[in-house]
C-alpha positions as CSV (number, residue, x, y, z in Angstrom):
1,M,29.9,102.1,83.9
2,R,31.2,99.3,86.1
3,S,29.6,98.2,89.4
4,I,31.7,97.9,92.6
5,S,32.1,94.3,94.0
6,G,32.3,92.4,97.3
7,A,36.2,92.7,96.6
8,D,36.0,96.2,95.8
9,A,34.2,97.0,99.3
10,R,36.3,95.1,101.0
11,Q,39.4,96.9,100.0
12,F,38.0,99.9,99.8
13,G,37.0,98.9,103.4
14,A,40.5,98.1,104.6
15,F,42.3,101.4,102.7
16,L,39.7,103.5,105.5
17,A,40.9,101.0,108.4
18,V,44.8,101.9,107.4
19,G,43.7,106.0,107.0
20,L,42.0,105.3,110.3
21,A,45.3,103.9,111.7
22,S,47.3,106.7,109.8
23,A,45.5,108.9,111.5
24,A,45.4,107.1,115.1
25,V,49.5,107.4,115.0
26,D,49.8,110.7,113.7
27,A,47.2,112.5,116.1
28,G,48.4,110.3,118.8
29,T,52.5,110.9,118.5
30,F,51.5,114.7,118.2
31,L,49.8,114.7,121.2
32,T,51.5,112.5,123.4
33,L,54.9,114.0,122.4
34,H,53.8,117.7,122.6
35,H,52.0,117.0,126.0
36,F,55.4,116.3,127.5
37,G,56.8,119.3,126.6
38,L,58.1,118.6,122.6
39,A,57.6,121.7,120.4
40,A,54.5,121.3,118.1
41,W,56.9,121.5,115.2
42,L,59.0,118.5,115.7
43,A,56.2,116.3,117.4
44,N,53.5,117.0,114.3
45,T,56.4,116.0,112.1
46,I,57.4,112.3,114.0
47,G,53.6,111.8,113.7
48,Y,53.0,112.9,110.4
49,T,56.5,110.6,109.5
50,L,55.7,107.6,111.5
51,A,52.2,107.6,110.0
52,F,53.4,108.1,106.1
53,V,55.1,104.9,107.1
54,V,52.0,103.1,108.7
55,N,50.2,104.7,105.4
56,Y,52.6,103.5,102.9
57,Q,53.0,99.7,104.3
58,G,49.5,99.3,105.2
59,N,48.6,100.4,101.7
60,R,51.1,98.0,100.1
61,V,50.8,95.0,101.3
62,I,47.2,95.1,103.3
63,V,45.3,97.6,100.4
64,F,46.6,96.6,97.7
65,K,48.5,93.6,98.5
66,A,51.4,95.1,96.3
67,G,54.7,93.2,97.5
68,S,57.2,95.0,96.0
69,V,56.2,97.7,93.0
70,P,59.5,99.1,91.4
71,G,58.6,102.9,91.8
72,A,56.0,102.5,94.1
73,L,57.6,104.5,96.8
74,V,58.6,107.6,94.4
75,R,55.0,107.9,93.6
76,Y,53.3,107.3,96.5
77,C,55.8,110.3,97.8
78,V,54.7,112.4,94.4
79,L,51.4,111.2,95.8
80,V,51.7,113.3,99.5
81,V,53.0,116.3,97.9
82,F,50.1,116.0,95.5
83,N,47.5,115.2,98.3
84,W,49.1,118.3,100.4
85,L,48.6,120.9,97.7
86,V,45.1,119.7,97.7
87,S,44.1,119.8,101.0
88,T,45.8,123.4,102.1
89,G,43.8,124.7,98.6
90,L,40.0,123.0,99.7
91,V,40.6,124.3,103.2
92,Q,41.7,127.4,102.1
93,L,38.1,127.2,99.7
94,G,36.0,125.8,102.0
95,L,36.7,128.5,104.4
96,M,36.7,131.3,102.0
97,A,33.4,129.6,101.3
98,G,32.5,130.3,104.9
99,L,32.8,127.0,106.1
100,V,33.4,126.8,109.8
101,P,37.6,124.5,110.3
102,W,36.4,121.4,110.9
103,L,34.3,120.4,107.7
104,A,36.3,122.7,105.5
105,K,39.1,119.9,106.9
106,G,36.3,117.4,106.6
107,V,35.5,117.9,103.3
108,S,39.0,118.3,102.0
109,M,40.3,114.6,103.5
110,A,37.3,112.8,101.7
111,V,37.8,114.3,98.7
112,V,41.5,113.5,99.7
113,A,40.6,110.3,100.9
114,L,38.9,109.5,97.0
115,V,41.3,110.8,94.8
116,N,43.8,108.4,97.2
117,F,41.7,105.1,96.6
118,G,42.0,106.1,93.2
119,A,46.2,106.7,92.7
120,M,47.1,104.2,94.5
121,R,45.1,101.2,93.0
122,W,45.6,102.5,89.4
123,W,48.6,104.4,89.8
124,V,51.0,103.8,92.9
125,F,50.8,100.0,93.6
126,K,49.6,98.9,89.9
127,P,52.2,96.3,88.8
128,R,54.0,97.4,85.8
129,P,55.0,95.1,82.9
130,S,58.3,93.7,83.1
131,H,60.0,94.0,79.6
132,P,62.5,91.5,78.9
């Protein structure tokens, strides 16, 4: 089994920082817009969309230094849908197992974050060999 290098640890730290920034954009936008009277569904949609942009760009440029990887945005969108399914399922399972809601959500977020790091590193932003 391969040991974790300092570069791997720095990359994972940057990944967590981008994730926290995305979460802050999402929650901050939602809370601000909802506070000023925007319907919750619309405030949530706007916050989620802005966080999507922050997360994609932050991971592409800062974390994985991927530049322009053909197909990365499509793979990222597939991953977002997969994340939603996994997150929803894990929260539901946690609640059925008797976890309090914040713990069920926290566990799902931790699992999704770990899956995301691997998926982004080895699938979404992995450079593809060019064919002549």
